C-alpha positions as CSV (number, residue, x, y, z in Angstrom):
1,M,207.4,82.5,-60.3
2,R,208.2,80.8,-57.0
3,G,206.8,77.6,-55.7
4,G,203.9,75.4,-56.8
5,A,203.7,72.3,-59.0
6,P,204.5,72.6,-62.7
7,V,201.5,73.1,-65.0
8,S,201.2,72.8,-68.8
9,K,202.1,75.8,-71.0
10,G,198.5,75.8,-72.3
11,H,197.0,76.0,-68.8
12,Q,199.5,78.8,-67.9
13,D,198.5,80.8,-71.0
14,A,194.8,80.4,-70.3
15,R,195.2,81.5,-66.7
16,A,197.4,84.4,-67.6
17,S,194.8,85.7,-70.1
18,E,192.0,85.8,-67.5
19,R,191.3,89.1,-65.8
20,P,190.3,88.5,-62.1
21,P,187.4,90.5,-60.8
22,A,188.1,93.5,-58.7
23,P,188.2,92.7,-55.0
24,D,186.3,94.6,-52.4
25,P,187.9,98.1,-51.8
26,L,190.1,98.5,-48.8
27,P,188.8,100.8,-46.0
28,L,191.9,103.0,-46.1
29,P,194.4,103.7,-49.0
30,V,197.6,101.7,-49.3
31,V,200.7,101.7,-51.6
32,D,201.7,99.0,-54.1
33,N,205.4,99.0,-53.1
34,H,206.8,97.3,-56.2
35,T,205.2,96.9,-59.6
36,H,206.3,96.7,-63.2
37,L,203.8,98.4,-65.4
38,D,206.3,98.3,-68.3
39,I,206.3,94.5,-68.5
40,A,204.0,92.3,-70.6
41,R,203.0,88.8,-69.5
42,D,203.6,85.8,-71.7
43,G,203.9,87.7,-75.0
44,G,200.9,90.0,-74.4
45,M,200.7,93.8,-74.4
46,P,201.9,95.9,-71.5
47,P,199.1,97.4,-69.4
48,D,197.6,100.7,-70.1
49,V,199.2,102.7,-67.3
50,A,196.4,105.2,-66.7
51,A,193.8,102.5,-66.6
52,A,195.9,100.3,-64.3
53,L,196.3,103.2,-61.9
54,A,192.6,104.0,-62.0
55,D,191.6,100.4,-61.4
56,A,193.9,100.3,-58.4
57,A,192.7,103.6,-56.9
58,A,189.1,102.3,-57.2
59,V,189.9,99.6,-54.6
60,G,192.0,101.7,-52.3
61,V,195.5,101.3,-53.9
62,D,196.0,105.0,-54.6
63,R,199.8,105.1,-54.9
64,V,202.4,102.8,-56.6
65,V,206.2,102.5,-56.9
66,Q,207.0,101.6,-60.5
67,I,210.3,99.7,-60.8
68,G,212.4,99.8,-63.9
69,C,215.0,97.1,-63.7
70,D,216.8,97.3,-67.0
71,L,217.7,100.4,-69.1
72,A,214.5,100.4,-71.1
73,G,212.4,99.9,-68.0
74,A,214.3,102.6,-66.2
75,R,213.6,105.1,-69.0
76,F,210.0,104.1,-69.1
77,T,209.7,104.7,-65.4
78,V,211.2,108.2,-65.5
79,D,208.8,109.1,-68.3
80,Q,205.8,107.8,-66.5
81,I,206.4,109.3,-63.1
82,D,206.3,112.7,-64.8
83,R,202.8,111.8,-66.2
84,H,201.2,110.3,-63.1
85,P,201.3,111.9,-59.7
86,Q,200.2,108.7,-58.0
87,M,203.4,107.0,-59.1
88,L,207.0,107.2,-57.8
89,G,209.9,105.3,-59.4
90,G,212.8,103.0,-58.9
91,V,215.6,102.4,-61.3
92,A,218.4,99.8,-61.4
93,I,220.1,97.1,-63.4
94,H,218.5,93.8,-62.2
95,P,220.9,91.2,-60.9
96,N,220.0,88.9,-63.9
97,E,220.9,91.8,-66.3
98,A,224.2,92.6,-64.7
99,P,226.1,89.5,-66.0
100,R,224.8,90.1,-69.5
101,H,226.1,93.7,-69.5
102,A,229.4,92.4,-68.0
103,E,229.7,89.9,-70.8
104,R,229.2,92.6,-73.4
105,G,231.7,94.9,-71.6
106,D,229.2,97.7,-71.0
107,L,228.2,97.2,-67.3
108,E,229.9,100.5,-66.2
109,Q,228.1,102.4,-69.0
110,A,224.8,100.9,-67.9
111,W,225.5,102.0,-64.3
112,A,226.2,105.5,-65.5
113,Q,222.9,105.7,-67.3
114,I,221.1,104.4,-64.2
115,E,222.8,107.1,-62.1
116,Q,221.7,109.8,-64.5
117,L,218.1,108.6,-64.4
118,A,218.2,108.2,-60.6
119,A,218.7,112.0,-60.3
120,H,215.1,112.6,-61.1
121,P,213.4,113.9,-58.0
122,R,210.5,111.5,-58.2
123,V,212.8,108.5,-58.5
124,R,212.9,107.5,-54.8
125,V,214.3,104.0,-55.1
126,I,217.5,102.4,-56.3
127,G,216.3,99.0,-57.2
128,E,215.6,96.4,-57.7
129,T,219.1,95.2,-57.2
130,G,220.6,92.3,-55.3
131,L,221.4,88.7,-56.1
132,D,219.6,85.9,-57.9
133,Y,221.3,82.5,-57.9
134,F,218.2,80.8,-59.3
135,R,218.3,82.2,-62.9
136,T,222.0,83.1,-63.1
137,G,224.6,80.4,-62.6
138,P,228.0,80.6,-60.9
139,E,229.6,82.3,-63.8
140,G,227.5,85.4,-63.2
141,V,228.0,85.7,-59.4
142,A,230.9,88.1,-59.5
143,A,229.1,90.5,-61.8
144,Q,226.0,90.3,-59.7
145,Q,227.8,91.0,-56.5
146,D,229.8,93.9,-58.1
147,S,226.6,95.4,-59.4
148,F,224.9,95.0,-56.0
149,R,227.7,96.8,-54.2
150,W,227.5,99.6,-56.8
151,H,223.8,100.1,-56.3
152,I,224.2,100.1,-52.5
153,D,226.7,102.9,-52.9
154,L,224.4,104.8,-55.2
155,A,221.5,104.6,-52.8
156,K,223.7,106.0,-50.0
157,R,225.2,108.8,-52.2
158,T,221.7,109.9,-53.4
159,G,219.9,109.4,-50.1
160,K,217.3,107.1,-51.8
161,A,215.8,103.9,-50.6
162,L,217.3,100.5,-51.7
163,Q,215.0,97.7,-52.9
164,I,216.6,94.3,-52.9
165,H,215.9,91.3,-55.0
166,D,217.0,88.1,-53.1
167,R,216.5,84.8,-54.7
168,D,218.3,81.8,-53.3
169,A,221.0,84.1,-52.1
170,H,220.1,85.1,-48.5
171,D,223.5,84.6,-46.9
172,D,225.4,86.6,-49.5
173,V,222.8,89.4,-49.6
174,M,223.0,89.8,-45.8
175,R,226.8,89.6,-45.9
176,I,227.2,92.2,-48.6
177,L,224.8,94.6,-46.9
178,D,226.9,94.2,-43.7
179,E,230.2,94.7,-45.6
180,E,229.0,97.8,-47.5
181,G,226.7,99.3,-44.9
182,A,223.0,99.3,-45.7
183,P,221.3,102.6,-46.7
184,G,219.0,104.2,-44.1
185,A,215.9,102.8,-45.9
186,T,216.5,99.2,-47.1
187,V,213.5,97.1,-48.4
188,M,213.6,93.4,-48.9
189,H,211.4,93.3,-52.0
190,C,209.1,90.2,-52.4
191,F,210.5,88.7,-49.2
192,S,211.3,85.1,-49.7
193,G,213.0,84.0,-46.5
194,D,211.8,82.3,-43.3
195,A,211.1,83.6,-39.8
196,E,214.7,83.5,-38.8
197,L,215.8,85.7,-41.7
198,A,212.8,88.0,-41.1
199,R,214.0,88.5,-37.5
200,R,217.6,89.2,-38.7
201,C,216.3,91.8,-41.2
202,V,214.1,93.5,-38.6
203,E,217.0,93.7,-36.1
204,K,219.0,95.6,-38.8
205,G,216.1,98.0,-39.4
206,Y,215.2,96.7,-42.9
207,Y,211.6,96.7,-44.2
208,L,210.0,93.5,-45.5
209,S,207.7,93.7,-48.5
210,F,205.3,90.8,-49.1
211,A,203.8,89.9,-52.4
212,G,200.9,87.6,-53.4
213,T,203.2,84.6,-52.6
214,V,202.3,85.0,-49.0
215,T,198.7,83.9,-49.9
216,F,199.9,80.6,-51.6
217,K,198.9,77.4,-49.8
218,N,202.5,76.1,-49.8
219,A,204.0,79.3,-48.4
220,R,203.8,78.6,-44.7
221,N,207.4,79.9,-44.3
222,L,206.4,83.3,-45.7
223,R,203.4,83.5,-43.3
224,D,205.7,82.6,-40.4
225,A,208.1,85.3,-41.5
226,L,205.3,87.9,-41.8
227,A,204.0,86.9,-38.3
228,V,207.3,88.0,-36.7
229,T,207.5,91.3,-38.7
230,P,206.4,94.4,-36.7
231,L,203.7,96.6,-38.2
232,D,206.2,99.4,-38.6
233,R,208.5,97.3,-40.9
234,V,205.9,95.7,-43.2
235,L,205.0,96.6,-46.8
236,V,202.8,95.1,-49.5
237,E,203.5,94.7,-53.3
238,T,202.3,93.0,-56.4
239,D,205.5,92.5,-58.4
240,A,203.0,92.6,-61.2
241,P,202.5,91.2,-63.7
242,Y,203.6,88.1,-61.8
243,L,202.9,86.5,-58.3
244,T,199.1,87.0,-58.4
245,P,197.5,86.3,-55.0
246,S,195.2,83.4,-54.4
247,P,192.6,82.6,-55.5
248,H,193.8,83.9,-58.9
249,R,197.3,82.4,-58.9
250,G,198.5,82.1,-62.5
251,A,196.5,85.0,-63.8
252,T,198.1,88.3,-64.7
253,N,198.7,90.4,-61.7
254,A,198.1,94.1,-61.4
255,P,198.0,96.7,-58.6
256,Y,194.2,96.5,-58.2
257,L,194.6,93.0,-56.7
258,V,196.6,94.3,-53.7
259,P,193.6,94.1,-51.4
260,L,193.6,90.3,-51.6
261,T,197.1,90.2,-50.2
262,V,196.4,92.9,-47.6
263,R,193.5,91.0,-46.2
264,A,195.5,87.8,-46.1
265,M,198.3,89.6,-44.3
266,A,195.9,91.1,-41.7
267,G,194.9,87.5,-40.8
268,V,198.4,86.4,-40.4
269,L,199.3,89.4,-38.3
270,T,196.1,89.1,-36.2
271,T,195.3,92.7,-36.7
272,D,192.3,94.4,-38.3
273,V,192.5,95.5,-41.9
274,P,192.2,99.3,-41.2
275,T,195.1,99.1,-38.8
276,L,197.3,97.3,-41.3
277,C,196.3,99.7,-44.1
278,R,197.3,102.6,-42.0
279,A,200.7,101.0,-41.2
280,L,201.4,100.1,-44.9
281,S,200.6,103.7,-45.9
282,D,202.7,105.3,-43.1
283,N,205.6,103.0,-43.7
284,S,205.6,103.8,-47.4
285,E,205.6,107.6,-46.9
286,R,208.3,107.2,-44.3
287,I,210.6,105.4,-46.8
288,Y,209.8,107.3,-50.0
289,G,208.4,110.6,-48.9
290,P,205.2,112.2,-50.2
291,W,203.8,111.3,-53.6
292,S,202.3,114.8,-54.2
């Protein structure tokens, strides 16, 4: 997780096991632009997908984009998008996974499997891909960058949206996108830059997706970035099971908590909640196409 003071492992476990109450429903439906319903938090069990989707729909989050960012997660995603009409999928090798595959000598084989899974018509996203210089050291940079370039090419060849993971790597992410040429729909997942980077992304036609981090007290830079993002370029996400919005930071995140982030975003954007909901839904359908 990003930001915040360190807390004890016991406190983390206690918070993660709490289930926050459902927020008030949104007045209009929105999309959780990026969630991981295949991932368990802190050694627990993964969520029941049908129940998670029903809980989300009850508060106005009637569609989700499920992201599988390793081979097991990508296979899970393709299986689940056939079962749940309110779910579209994304598949990729995460930037932290790419160096591990490279070290084993099977990165190209992993890419080939992702390309096969990406052919599914309800897979509308190549991602999350990108760069992560926080969890992977200098020895993994080359593999990450090679993998990022490969995923950009795949998104362009398949005509699918690209979702980008960018952690402590803003300059290289922007440089590689410029060098390769960004796909027509490029999404900065869990945007983590400042207002200057937000303006650069908007100028290039990218979409900025904000997670629960934008609600954190110490995230003034994210709110400043959101404030300069036009309504037709903004998205919302959970990145569940992590990055739970305030006031439940540290608990396990899930799509039903999106309304907390949406209402906080509306305040930053000085717009009413229905207007923001409409924009979030319209932007999602413009990028990914219809769910039905």
